[in-house]
N, C-alpha and C positions, 0 to 999 in steps of 0.2 A: 324333199325328205324332208319332215317336220320333226321336232323334237318336243318329245312330254315334258313339261314343266309338272312340279308335285305343287300342288294349290297349300298353303300354311293354314291349318281350321283355326280361325277367329273366335274369343272368346265373347261371350258376349257386348261384354263391353266395347271391346274392341267393332263388333260390329256395329256400334250407335254414331261412332264417331266425332263421339262428344272429345274425348283424347287430342285427335287433328283436330279438331274445331281451338278447343282451348290453347294447343301449340298456335295454331295459325295467327290467332287472336293477342298472344304474346307479343311474336314477331310483329304485328304492325302495333301495335302499341308502343314498345320499345324503337318502331322506328319512326313513330308521332313525335313521342317528345324527345331522339334524341335532335329532330329540325329543329326542334321551339329552343333547345339550348343552342345552337349551332350559334355560329361570328356569322353566318349568309343571312339567315334569320334577322340576327341585331340587325344590318347592314340594311337589309330591304325595308326596314319597318324604324328608323328614324325617327321619321316626322310624325307616323301614324303607326301603333304599336296591334291597332285591330285590321289594318288594311290589309287583305287579303287577296286583291284582284285586280288588275291594270285596265282602265277605260285606253284601247289601245288608239285609235288616233286621236283622243285629245292630250295623253298622256305617254309618253317615250321613256321606257325604259334605260338608266343610264348604266353607260358600259364603259367599266372598271379601263383603267391607263394602260392595262396590260395587253388588251388587245386590241 
C-alpha cells in the first residue's frame, strides 16, 4: 500500500538551486576558516605554517602524550 505525497511547487528561483549551492558554500567556508583558527592547526604547523601533507615513510606523525 503506497502513500501519496504531495509535491511542493518550487519557484523559479528555487529551481535554479542557487540558494542551496550558496548555503552549502557558506558552510564549507565556515569549516575551512574555523580549522585555520583552531589550536590543532597551530600545533601541527609550528615549524612550517604552510605544510599541509605528511610524507609518510620519511616523516612520522607525532603522537600526543595523552594517547
